[in-house]
N, C-alpha and C positions, 0 to 999 in steps of 0.2 A: 531316658536317654537324654531328650532334649532338655529336661529341666537341668540335669546334671552338667550339661554343657554349658548352659546359659548362667548357671551358677558359678561354674569355674570361670568363665570368661567375665563375669561380673567382678569375682576377686581380683583377677588379673587386672583388670581395667582399673580398678580401686588403688591396686598397689602401683600401677603405672602412674596415675594421677598423683598421687602423694609423692612418688619418686620425682616427677615434675617439679612439684611444689617445694619439696626440699632443695633441688638443684637452683630452681630459680631463686630462693632464699639465701642460698649460699652465694650466689653471684652477685645479689643484691647487697648482702653485708661485705662481701669483698670489694664493691665498688665503693661503698660508703666509707669503709674502714681500710682501704687499700695501703698496704705497708710502703714505707718509703724504700725507694730502690737498694739503700744501704742495709735494709732489714731482710733482704732476699738474698738467698746463697748464690742465684744464678746471674745477677746482674754485674755489669763491669764496675770494677773499683774506680772511684773518684776522689782524689786526695783533698778536694775542696769541699766535699760534702760532709754534714755532720756524722758522727760516729753512729753506726748501726749495729745491729745484732751479728752480722757476718763482717764487720769491718776488720776486726783483729785476724781472723782466718784468711781473709783475702791478703792482707799485707803479709802475713808469714808465707802464704802462697807465691808470693813475687820471687821466691828464691828459686823457682823453677823456670823464670824468664827474665835475665838480667835486663834484656834489651825493652822489655816491656815495661820493666820497672823505671828505667831511666827516662823512657817516654812518658810515662805518668808525672814524673818529677818534672819534666820540661813543661807539659801541659799546666802544671801547677805554678810555674815561673821559677822553678829552682834548677839552676844549670849545673850540671856535674859532667865529671869526665870519667872515663874508666881508668881505674888503677890496680889492677889486678895483683894480687900478692903471690908470688911464687914460693911458697914455704916447702920445708921438706916433711914428707910423710902426711901426718893429718892436719900440718899447718899450712894451709894455702886458702886463698880466697879469690876465685876467678870473677866475682861480681863485686868486688870492692870498688867504691867510687871516691872521688874526691869533689867536694863542693868547690864551685868557681868562686872566685875572689869577688867581694863586694855583694855577697847574697845576703841581703839584710833580712829576707823573709825567713832564713834559717841561719842565723850567724852562730857558730860553735867556736869556741876558745879552748885551747889552740885550734887555728883554722886548717892545720895540714893534716887533720885525721883522715883516714880512709875506711870507714866502715862498709859492711856489705850493703847493697842498695837497699834491700827491704827494711834495715835498720834506719837509713835516712828517709825513706818514705814514711815510715812510722814516726820517726821524731817530727816530721813536718806536720802530720795530722795531730800529734800530740801538742806541739807548740800553738798551733791555730786554734784547735778545738777544745785544748784543756788548759794549757799553762797560761796563755794570754788572757782569756776571760777570768781565770782565778786570780791571776795577779792585778788585773783591773778592778775585779770587784773587791778583792781582800786587802790590797796594799795601795790601791789608787795610782798605780802607774803600769806601764807596760814592760815587758822583758826586752831588753836590748841584744843580749847575748846569753847563751847557755854554756857553762864551764864543765869541762869533763876531764875525767883521769886517763882517758884513752880507749881505743877499741880493739886493735889487734894485739894480741900477746901469745906467742907460741907456746902454750903451758895446758897442763891438766888443771882438774879443779882444784882451787886453793893452793896450786902450786906443788902439789904431791908428785912423787916421782912415779906413781901408777895409778890406774884407775881412769874413770871416764875424762875424756877432753873437754876442756872449758869451751864454751861458745866463742870466747875470745880468740881461741886458736884459730878461726876461720872469719875473724871479723865481724861476726855475727852477733856482736853485743857491745854495749857502750855504757860507762860509767859516768853518772851526772853527778857533779860535785857541788855546783852553784848556779845561781841565776842572778845576773846584773840588771837592774832596772834602769829605765831612761832617766831617773831622777838620780842615779848613781849609787843607790842602795844595793848591797850585794847580800843575797840571801843564802847562807852556807848550810848545806845538810849537816855538817860537823857541828858547827856553833848553834845554829838556830833550830835543830830537830829536838833537842832536849828540853829546850826553854818554852813555857807557855806563852803562848801570844800569836798575833796574826800571822807571823812568818812560819811558825810551826803549824799552823793551820793550813797555811798555802802549801807548804812541802807535803803534808799528808794528802791534801786534795789533789795535787798533781801526781803523787804516787798512786792513789785510788784510779785516776783517770788513765794512767799507763797501763793499769792492769786490763783495761778494755781494748788494748791495741796490741800489747807484747805478751810473748808465751810466758815470759819469766820477768817479774819484778821484785827485787829483793831490795829492803831498805835497812835502816838501823834497828828496825823492830825484828829483823830476822836474825841476826848475830852480830859479834863484835867486829867481824871482818868488813861488815857493811856500815860501819859507824860514820864513816864519812862521804857516803855516796849512795846513789841509787843505781842499782845493777838493772840494765834493760837488755833483754835479748829477745830473739825469734827463733827459739828452739823448735825444731820440726814437729813435735807434737801440738804445738799451736794450730796446725791445720786442721787437727781433729777437735779442737776447742778444749784440749787439756792446757790449764793454765796454773802457773805458781805465783802467787800474789801474797808477799810477806812485807 
């Protein structure tokens, strides 16, 4: 009886010691290899931080709290004002915003565009963390402004009379057509995408970088309808990590 109890106690004690060793090793590994805040799902989003594993999901999730979205933009130095779109039926955007005049940090042209706030927040991260570094490295200049073909459009996908509604119907998308550099050059999706060169490399790099931030990114590689722009949207499925990148 005594031997049996001692044997069981010894086995239990050895298991406990190994468990403690494993836990201590895990804690040590975490301390040494601690992920950056943007790589963790429970940390607060910071638009000024490098892109992490969960940045895209957090950006898509801003659709649930427009006030928090605008606050994050203010903290990052982008001033916006609410510009809700009261459309009919499926066509409305309660969290649409207009970027304040003179916002060099996120200069869009035309400037009177009113995307949903998560699109503006995602555009800010994209420009700062993807577009500017790529332009400086590949083209030797910074991006002064980003040209677009619009954000809000009350329509179904591809303008069909029936079927799913486009993310444009709620201003939850924007179509990017060109990038104007500080040296005056204009990098056009329509003109430069099919022509081999640094401009085409730049356009593909900013497309790929957008795929880490937006739920949907469609380029000329997708179909003819996108021959002249990059379509960027924050479809709700992005909160689950489901992304479309073409």
